[in-house]
C-alpha positions as CSV (number, residue, x, y, z in Angstrom):
1,M,-251.5,103.2,-26.5
2,T,-253.9,100.0,-27.7
3,P,-253.4,99.5,-31.5
4,L,-256.5,99.9,-33.6
5,V,-258.4,96.7,-34.5
6,V,-259.3,96.8,-38.5
7,Y,-260.7,93.7,-40.3
8,E,-261.5,94.1,-44.0
9,V,-264.9,92.8,-43.5
10,T,-267.0,95.3,-41.7
11,L,-270.5,95.4,-39.8
12,T,-272.0,97.2,-42.8
13,D,-270.5,94.4,-44.8
14,L,-272.1,91.9,-42.8
15,T,-275.4,93.4,-42.8
16,A,-275.3,93.6,-46.3
17,V,-274.6,89.7,-47.0
18,A,-277.4,89.0,-44.6
19,A,-280.0,91.2,-46.5
20,K,-278.6,89.8,-49.8
21,Y,-279.1,86.1,-48.9
22,A,-282.0,86.2,-46.7
23,S,-284.8,85.5,-49.5
24,L,-283.0,82.4,-50.9
25,E,-284.8,79.4,-51.2
26,A,-283.4,75.3,-52.2
27,K,-286.5,74.1,-53.4
28,T,-285.2,74.3,-57.3
29,K,-282.3,73.2,-58.9
30,E,-281.4,76.9,-59.7
31,G,-282.4,77.8,-55.9
32,Y,-280.3,75.1,-54.5
33,E,-277.2,76.5,-56.5
34,Q,-277.4,80.1,-55.3
35,V,-277.6,78.7,-51.8
36,R,-274.5,76.5,-52.4
37,L,-272.6,79.5,-53.8
38,A,-274.1,81.5,-50.9
39,I,-272.7,79.3,-48.2
40,A,-268.9,79.3,-50.1
41,D,-269.2,83.3,-50.1
42,V,-270.0,83.3,-46.5
43,R,-267.6,81.0,-45.9
44,R,-264.8,82.9,-47.6
45,L,-265.4,86.1,-45.5
46,R,-265.3,83.8,-42.2
47,V,-262.1,82.6,-43.4
48,Q,-260.5,86.0,-44.1
49,V,-262.1,87.2,-40.7
50,E,-260.1,84.4,-38.9
51,K,-256.5,85.0,-41.1
52,R,-256.7,88.6,-39.7
53,R,-257.6,87.6,-36.3
54,V,-254.4,85.6,-36.1
55,E,-252.4,88.3,-37.5
56,L,-253.8,91.2,-35.0
57,K,-253.2,88.7,-32.2
58,A,-249.7,87.2,-33.3
59,D,-247.6,90.5,-31.4
60,A,-249.9,90.2,-28.5
61,L,-249.0,86.8,-27.6
62,A,-245.4,87.2,-28.1
63,Y,-245.4,90.6,-25.5
64,G,-246.9,88.4,-22.8
65,R,-244.4,85.7,-23.6
66,E,-241.8,88.4,-22.7
67,V,-243.7,90.1,-19.7
68,D,-243.6,86.3,-18.1
69,A,-240.0,85.6,-18.9
70,I,-238.8,88.8,-17.5
71,A,-241.4,88.5,-14.3
72,K,-239.9,85.0,-13.5
73,S,-236.2,86.0,-13.7
74,L,-236.8,89.1,-11.8
75,T,-239.2,86.9,-9.3
76,E,-236.3,84.2,-9.3
77,Q,-233.7,86.7,-8.7
78,L,-235.9,88.4,-5.2
79,E,-236.4,84.5,-3.9
80,A,-232.4,84.4,-4.1
81,I,-232.2,87.1,-1.8
82,E,-235.1,86.8,0.5
83,Q,-234.6,82.7,1.4
84,P,-231.1,83.4,2.9
85,L,-232.8,86.3,5.4
86,K,-235.4,83.6,6.0
87,L,-233.0,81.3,7.0
88,L,-231.1,83.6,9.3
89,K,-234.4,84.8,10.8
90,A,-235.6,80.9,10.9
91,G,-232.5,80.1,13.3
92,V,-232.7,82.8,15.6
93,D,-236.7,81.8,16.1
94,E,-235.4,78.0,16.4
95,E,-232.7,79.3,19.0
96,K,-235.3,81.1,20.9
97,A,-238.0,78.2,20.7
98,R,-235.4,75.9,22.6
99,A,-234.5,78.2,24.9
100,K,-238.4,78.9,25.9
101,A,-238.6,74.9,25.8
102,E,-235.6,74.5,28.5
103,K,-236.9,77.3,30.5
104,E,-240.2,75.7,30.6
105,A,-239.0,72.3,31.1
106,A,-237.2,73.5,34.3
107,A,-240.5,74.7,35.5
108,L,-242.2,72.0,35.2
109,A,-239.6,70.0,37.2
110,A,-239.7,72.1,39.8
111,Q,-243.7,71.9,39.6
112,R,-243.9,67.9,39.8
113,A,-241.2,68.3,42.8
114,Q,-243.3,70.0,44.8
115,L,-246.3,67.9,43.8
116,E,-244.5,65.2,45.1
117,A,-243.9,66.8,48.2
118,E,-247.0,67.6,48.7
119,R,-248.1,64.4,48.0
120,Q,-246.3,63.1,50.8
121,R,-247.3,65.2,53.3
122,L,-251.0,64.3,52.5
123,A,-249.8,60.5,53.1
124,E,-248.1,61.3,56.3
125,E,-251.3,63.2,57.3
126,A,-253.4,60.4,56.4
127,A,-251.3,57.6,58.2
128,E,-251.3,60.1,61.2
129,R,-255.1,60.7,61.3
130,E,-255.3,56.6,60.8
131,E,-253.1,56.5,63.6
132,L,-255.3,58.7,65.8
133,A,-258.4,56.9,64.7
134,R,-257.1,53.5,66.2
135,E,-255.9,54.8,69.2
136,R,-259.1,56.2,70.0
137,A,-261.0,53.2,68.9
138,E,-258.7,51.3,71.5
139,I,-259.7,53.8,73.9
140,E,-263.5,53.4,73.4
141,A,-262.8,49.6,73.4
142,Q,-261.1,49.6,76.9
143,K,-263.7,51.7,78.1
144,L,-266.5,49.6,77.1
145,Q,-264.6,46.3,78.5
146,A,-264.4,48.3,81.7
147,E,-268.4,49.3,81.7
148,R,-269.1,45.3,80.9
149,E,-266.7,44.3,83.8
150,K,-268.7,46.8,86.2
151,I,-271.9,45.4,85.3
152,A,-270.8,42.0,85.5
153,A,-269.7,43.0,89.2
154,E,-272.9,44.5,89.7
155,R,-275.0,41.3,88.9
156,V,-272.4,39.1,91.3
157,R,-273.6,41.6,93.8
158,A,-276.9,41.2,93.0
159,D,-276.7,37.1,92.8
160,L,-275.0,37.3,96.5
161,A,-277.6,39.9,97.7
162,A,-280.3,37.3,96.4
163,Q,-278.8,34.5,97.8
164,R,-278.1,36.1,101.1
165,A,-281.7,37.1,101.5
166,A,-283.3,33.5,100.5
167,E,-281.3,32.5,103.5
168,E,-282.4,35.6,105.9
169,F,-286.2,34.5,104.1
170,D,-285.4,30.5,105.3
171,R,-284.1,31.9,108.7
172,E,-287.2,34.0,109.0
173,R,-289.9,32.2,107.0
174,S,-292.6,33.7,109.4
175,A,-291.5,37.4,108.6
176,R,-291.1,36.3,104.5
177,R,-294.6,37.3,103.7
178,D,-294.3,41.0,104.9
179,R,-290.8,41.5,103.3
180,E,-292.1,39.8,100.0
181,A,-293.6,42.8,98.5
182,I,-290.7,45.0,99.2
183,E,-288.0,42.3,97.7
184,R,-290.2,41.9,94.5
185,A,-289.9,45.8,94.1
186,A,-286.3,45.7,94.6
187,A,-285.5,43.0,92.3
188,E,-287.7,44.6,89.4
189,E,-286.2,48.2,89.9
190,A,-282.5,46.4,90.0
191,A,-283.5,44.6,86.7
192,R,-285.2,48.1,85.1
193,I,-281.6,49.7,86.3
194,E,-279.6,47.0,84.5
195,R,-281.9,46.9,81.4
196,E,-281.7,50.9,80.9
197,A,-277.8,50.6,81.7
198,I,-277.2,47.9,79.1
199,A,-279.4,49.8,76.5
200,A,-277.5,53.0,77.5
201,E,-274.3,51.2,76.8
202,R,-275.8,49.8,73.3
203,A,-276.8,53.6,72.7
204,E,-273.2,55.0,73.2
205,I,-271.5,52.2,71.3
206,E,-273.6,52.6,68.4
207,A,-273.2,56.6,68.5
208,Q,-269.3,56.0,68.4
209,R,-269.4,53.2,65.3
210,A,-271.5,56.2,63.6
211,E,-269.1,58.8,64.6
212,L,-266.1,56.8,63.3
213,S,-267.7,55.8,60.0
214,R,-268.8,59.5,59.4
215,I,-264.6,60.5,60.1
216,E,-263.7,57.9,57.9
217,A,-266.1,58.5,55.0
218,A,-265.0,62.3,55.3
219,R,-261.1,61.5,55.5
220,A,-262.0,59.2,52.3
221,A,-263.6,62.1,50.5
222,A,-261.1,64.5,51.1
223,A,-258.3,62.4,50.1
224,E,-260.1,61.6,46.7
225,S,-260.6,65.3,46.0
226,E,-257.2,66.3,47.0
227,A,-256.0,63.2,44.4
228,Q,-258.5,64.7,41.6
229,R,-257.0,68.3,42.3
230,L,-253.1,66.7,42.3
231,A,-254.1,64.7,38.9
232,E,-255.5,67.8,37.6
233,L,-252.6,69.9,38.0
234,A,-250.6,67.1,36.7
235,R,-252.3,67.0,33.4
236,Q,-252.3,70.9,33.1
237,A,-248.6,70.5,33.7
238,A,-248.0,67.5,31.1
239,L,-250.0,69.7,28.4
240,A,-248.0,73.1,28.7
241,P,-245.1,72.2,26.8
242,D,-246.9,70.3,23.9
243,V,-249.2,73.5,23.5
244,E,-246.4,75.6,22.4
245,K,-245.2,72.8,20.3
246,L,-248.5,73.0,18.0
247,K,-248.3,76.6,18.3
248,A,-244.8,76.8,16.8
249,F,-245.6,73.5,14.1
250,A,-248.7,76.0,13.1
251,Q,-246.4,79.2,12.5
252,R,-243.8,77.0,10.4
253,I,-246.9,75.8,8.1
254,R,-247.9,79.6,7.9
255,D,-244.1,80.5,7.1
256,V,-244.1,77.8,4.0
257,N,-247.3,79.5,2.5
258,E,-245.2,82.5,2.4
259,T,-242.8,80.8,-0.1
260,Y,-244.9,79.2,-2.6
261,P,-243.4,78.4,-6.3
262,Q,-244.6,81.0,-8.9
263,V,-246.2,79.1,-11.8
264,E,-247.0,79.4,-15.2
265,S,-249.8,77.4,-16.0
266,E,-253.8,78.4,-14.9
267,Q,-253.6,74.5,-13.7
268,A,-250.5,75.1,-11.5
269,R,-251.8,78.2,-9.8
270,E,-255.2,76.6,-8.8
271,L,-253.2,73.8,-7.5
272,V,-250.8,75.9,-5.6
273,S,-253.9,77.7,-4.4
274,L,-255.5,74.7,-3.5
275,A,-252.5,73.6,-1.4
276,L,-252.0,77.2,0.7
277,H,-255.7,77.0,1.6
278,E,-255.1,73.5,2.9
279,L,-252.3,74.4,4.9
280,E,-253.5,77.4,6.3
281,Q,-256.7,74.9,7.7
282,V,-254.3,72.6,8.9
283,A,-252.5,75.5,10.8
284,L,-255.8,76.9,12.1
285,M,-256.9,73.2,13.4
286,L,-253.0,73.1,15.2
287,D,-254.2,76.5,16.6
288,A,-257.5,75.3,18.0
289,V,-256.0,72.3,19.9
290,G,-253.3,74.3,21.1
291,G,-255.8,76.9,22.7
292,G,-255.4,79.3,19.8
293,T,-252.5,82.2,19.2
């Protein structure tokens, strides 16, 4: 039960004192003296109240110190029991984390070996495609050379024919006028055919060049896309162990928050509370970087 608080000066007494001194004035010598004596009387009552307050609170202060001392002793004993248990748990947790890290490292090594094999396969396929393209270009070049030789032979034959026609014209000068129109038409037709053949040859060559350029561009784009995919897989594989490390570090920080010291002063408790808050913010930041928990 809470003890009864009793002061010698009551609220009724204070009401009477206030009424007694409410009409005093210090304008005259006598009034000034009455005001001075009234101040001394009120001060006496105030000192009496303060003295009684100290007496009433003395037992409460002693009781509070005893409560804090017993709580501190019990807390220290509980912490002495709790700390070895936490050390046992931490040892098992660290062993689990080590085994998990070894397993992930083995998986990462296997994944890297697979990526290297895939890279080698793609390189071999690219080399094979380049060799096929080179062979195809050589074949097309040989075809083009054959066509050129064919056109040159036709030109030689045309020249021989023209020479023979000229000789025949000399021999048959009298009949030249009659055959002139026919020979001119034949020459123009031959020239037209030759021009069309050359134009067709050029168009075919340009088409073949365009097709080779398209094939090369497609092969380069496919190689670049595959390289980007492999780089992304390698980056994700390299980041995987760090994610778990960040999560484990955040958990260790939270474990520290569970073992904060018990302090007595208000200022120390505020400092401990601020430190716990900051540690929790660091743990949250690690969770965010590590992909969350």
